[in-house]
KEKE-3310 file (N, C-alpha, C; in steps of 0.2 Angstrom, whole numbers, plus 5000, padded with zeros to 4 digits):
npx = (5004:5003:5007:4993:4982:4972:4967:4950:4934:4919:4911:4918:4932:4932:4933:4935:4938:4931:4924:4928:4917:4919:4911:4900:4907:4912:4900:4896:4907:4906:4893:4895:4905:4897:4887:4895:4897:4909:4923:4931:4944:4946:4944:4955:4965:4963:4964:4977:4979:4983:4975:4972:4972:4960:4951:4951:4947:4934:4929:4928:4939:4951:4957:4973:4978:4982:4977:4963:4961:4964:4954:4942:4944:4942:4929:4923:4920:4918:4929:4928:4914:4912:4917:4914:4911:4908:4905:4903:4892:4877:4861:4848:4832:4822:4827:4823:4814:4824:4831:4820:4819:4831:4828:4817:4823:4830:4833:4831:4821:4803:4791:4781:4789:4799:4792:4787:4799:4803:4793:4795:4808:4805:4796:4805:4815:4808:4805:4818:4823:4814:4816:4830:4828:4821:4830:4839:4833)
npy = (4994:5011:5028:5037:5031:5017:5006:5000:4991:5000:4995:4988:4978:4961:4945:4929:4932:4943:4960:4977:4991:5002:5010:5013:5020:5031:5037:5041:5049:5059:5064:5070:5079:5088:5092:5100:5109:5111:5110:5097:5101:5108:5098:5090:5099:5099:5086:5083:5076:5073:5084:5079:5066:5065:5069:5059:5049:5054:5051:5037:5029:5020:5024:5024:5015:5024:5036:5033:5031:5044:5052:5046:5049:5063:5064:5058:5045:5027:5016:5002:4999:4999:4988:4972:4956:4940:4929:4936:4944:4949:4941:4949:4951:4960:4973:4986:4988:4989:5000:5010:5010:5017:5029:5033:5036:5047:5063:5074:5072:5072:5061:5058:5062:5052:5041:5043:5043:5030:5023:5028:5022:5008:5006:5009:4999:4987:4987:4987:4975:4965:4967:4963:4950:4946:4948:4938:4926)
npz = (5000:4995:5000:5006:5003:4997:4984:4981:4983:4987:4996:5005:5011:5010:5018:5025:5037:5040:5037:5033:5033:5022:5014:5022:5032:5025:5022:5035:5040:5030:5033:5046:5042:5034:5043:5052:5043:5035:5023:5013:5012:5024:5033:5030:5034:5048:5052:5048:5036:5019:5008:4995:4997:5005:4996:4987:4996:4998:4985:4986:4988:4998:5014:5022:5037:5047:5042:5042:5056:5060:5054:5059:5072:5071:5067:5077:5078:5081:5075:5076:5075:5062:5057:5052:5057:5052:5061:5072:5072:5078:5079:5071:5073:5068:5059:5056:5067:5077:5073:5075:5088:5092:5086:5093:5105:5103:5108:5100:5092:5090:5097:5086:5075:5075:5074:5061:5053:5056:5049:5036:5034:5035:5024:5014:5017:5016:5002:4996:5001:4996:4983:4982:4985:4974:4964:4967:4963)
capx = (5000:5007:5003:4988:4976:4972:4961:4946:4927:4916:4907:4922:4936:4929:4937:4932:4939:4926:4925:4927:4912:4922:4906:4897:4912:4912:4894:4896:4911:4903:4888:4898:4908:4891:4884:4899:4898:4916:4925:4935:4950:4946:4945:4962:4970:4961:4966:4983:4979:4983:4968:4971:4970:4953:4947:4951:4942:4927:4927:4927:4945:4951:4962:4977:4976:4983:4972:4957:4960:4963:4947:4937:4944:4940:4922:4920:4917:4922:4930:4925:4907:4911:4920:4909:4914:4902:4903:4902:4886:4871:4855:4843:4825:4819:4832:4819:4812:4830:4832:4815:4821:4836:4825:4813:4827:4834:4830:4830:4815:4797:4788:4778:4794:4802:4787:4787:4805:4803:4788:4799:4813:4801:4794:4811:4818:4804:4806:4824:4824:4810:4820:4836:4826:4819:4836:4843:4830)
capy = (5000:5017:5034:5037:5028:5010:5005:4994:4993:5005:4991:4985:4972:4955:4939:4925:4935:4949:4966:4984:4994:5008:5014:5016:5024:5037:5041:5044:5055:5065:5067:5074:5085:5092:5094:5105:5115:5112:5107:5092:5104:5110:5091:5088:5103:5097:5079:5082:5071:5078:5086:5075:5059:5065:5070:5052:5045:5056:5047:5030:5026:5019:5027:5019:5014:5031:5041:5030:5033:5052:5054:5043:5053:5069:5063:5055:5038:5021:5011:4995:4999:4998:4981:4967:4949:4935:4925:4940:4948:4947:4940:4954:4949:4966:4978:4992:4989:4991:5007:5013:5011:5022:5035:5036:5038:5053:5068:5079:5070:5071:5054:5058:5062:5046:5036:5045:5041:5023:5021:5029:5017:5002:5006:5008:4993:4982:4988:4985:4968:4962:4968:4959:4943:4944:4948:4932:4921)
capz = (5000:4995:5001:5011:5000:4995:4980:4983:4982:4992:5001:5011:5010:5012:5019:5030:5044:5041:5032:5035:5029:5020:5011:5028:5036:5021:5023:5042:5040:5026:5037:5051:5039:5032:5049:5054:5038:5033:5017:5014:5013:5031:5037:5029:5039:5055:5053:5045:5031:5013:5004:4989:5000:5007:4990:4984:5000:4996:4979:4987:4989:5005:5018:5026:5044:5050:5039:5044:5063:5061:5051:5063:5078:5070:5066:5084:5076:5083:5069:5077:5073:5055:5056:5052:5057:5051:5067:5078:5071:5082:5075:5072:5071:5064:5059:5056:5073:5081:5071:5078:5096:5092:5084:5098:5110:5101:5111:5095:5088:5094:5096:5080:5070:5076:5070:5054:5051:5056:5043:5029:5033:5034:5017:5009:5018:5013:4995:4994:5003:4991:4976:4983:4985:4967:4960:4968:4960)
cpx = (5004:5003:4998:4982:4977:4966:4957:4939:4925:4913:4912:4926:4933:4934:4933:4933:4934:4928:4925:4922:4914:4916:4902:4901:4912:4906:4894:4901:4909:4897:4890:4901:4902:4888:4888:4900:4905:4917:4929:4942:4951:4947:4952:4966:4969:4964:4974:4984:4979:4976:4967:4969:4963:4949:4946:4946:4935:4924:4927:4933:4946:4957:4966:4975:4977:4978:4965:4956:4960:4956:4942:4938:4941:4932:4919:4917:4922:4923:4928:4918:4906:4914:4915:4912:4908:4900:4901:4895:4880:4865:4850:4837:4822:4823:4828:4817:4818:4831:4827:4816:4826:4833:4821:4817:4831:4830:4828:4824:4809:4795:4785:4783:4798:4798:4787:4793:4805:4798:4792:4804:4810:4799:4800:4815:4815:4805:4812:4825:4820:4814:4826:4834:4824:4825:4840:4840:4832)
cpy = (5006:5023:5033:5033:5021:5009:5000:4996:4997:5001:4988:4979:4966:4949:4935:4927:4941:4954:4972:4988:5001:5013:5017:5021:5031:5041:5044:5050:5061:5068:5072:5080:5090:5095:5100:5111:5116:5108:5101:5095:5106:5103:5089:5092:5100:5090:5078:5077:5075:5078:5081:5068:5059:5066:5063:5048:5047:5053:5040:5026:5025:5022:5022:5019:5021:5036:5039:5032:5040:5054:5052:5047:5060:5069:5060:5048:5033:5017:5004:4994:4998:4991:4976:4960:4944:4931:4929:4944:4945:4946:4945:4952:4954:4972:4985:4994:4992:4998:5012:5015:5016:5029:5038:5038:5044:5059:5074:5078:5069:5063:5053:5058:5055:5040:5037:5042:5033:5020:5022:5023:5010:5001:5005:5001:4987:4981:4985:4977:4963:4962:4964:4952:4941:4944:4941:4926:4919)
cpz = (5000:4997:5007:5009:4998:4990:4983:4982:4988:4997:5006:5008:5013:5013:5023:5037:5045:5036:5036:5031:5027:5018:5017:5032:5032:5022:5030:5043:5036:5030:5042:5048:5037:5038:5052:5049:5035:5026:5018:5015:5021:5035:5036:5034:5046:5057:5051:5040:5025:5010:4999:4992:5002:5002:4987:4989:4999:4990:4980:4988:4996:5008:5021:5033:5048:5048:5042:5052:5064:5059:5056:5070:5077:5070:5073:5082:5079:5077:5070:5075:5066:5053:5057:5052:5056:5057:5073:5077:5074:5077:5076:5069:5066:5064:5059:5063:5078:5079:5074:5085:5096:5091:5089:5104:5109:5104:5106:5091:5092:5093:5089:5074:5070:5072:5063:5050:5050:5050:5037:5028:5032:5027:5013:5010:5015:5005:4993:4996:4998:4984:4976:4982:4978:4963:4961:4965:4953)
residu = (MET:LYS:GLY:ALA:MET:MET:GLN:GLY:SER:ASN:SER:GLY:GLU:ARG:SER:ASP:LYS:GLY:ARG:PHE:ASP:PHE:GLY:GLY:PHE:LEU:VAL:ALA:VAL:ASP:SER:GLU:ARG:LYS:SER:ARG:GLY:VAL:SER:TRP:ARG:LYS:VAL:ALA:ARG:GLU:THR:GLU:ILE:SER:ALA:SER:SER:LEU:THR:ARG:PHE:ALA:GLN:GLY:LYS:HIS:LEU:ASP:VAL:VAL:GLY:LEU:MET:ALA:VAL:ALA:ASN:TRP:ALA:GLY:LEU:ASP:VAL:LYS:SER:PHE:TYR:LYS:HIS:PRO:LYS:ALA:LEU:PRO:LYS:VAL:GLU:ASP:THR:VAL:LYS:GLU:VAL:GLY:VAL:LEU:LEU:ARG:ALA:ASP:PRO:ASP:LEU:SER:PRO:GLU:ASP:ALA:THR:HIS:LEU:GLU:SER:LEU:ILE:ARG:SER:SER:TYR:ASP:TYR:LEU:THR:LEU:LYS:THR:ASP:ALA:ASP:GLN:GLU)
# end
């Protein structure tokens, strides 16, 4: 691996040992960047990662470990939450229901807003999982 970046799919490197969800990590970092109202250039200055490396990261390339940890620290993210090991994943009976619990616990959302968001997520989730099931047949 050269420089601060590594090529790879946006969905994460996969092996029988697990995978890191680079795509999900990028979404979380970009969400934090937008919520702070800062550019990738400012993130680069604050993390001491080159602007070109962060630009490539924003385009779906992978950061090296040092860059990954610096960006995670800047965004207040726990990198362990983006690592998925097939044997360590808990069985979730209803993903949307779990998300709904988190939404209802959010002090920034009214109960009605949380219910509305859960309904939107349920609709999208059901559509996408049905589409995935049909694609596999």
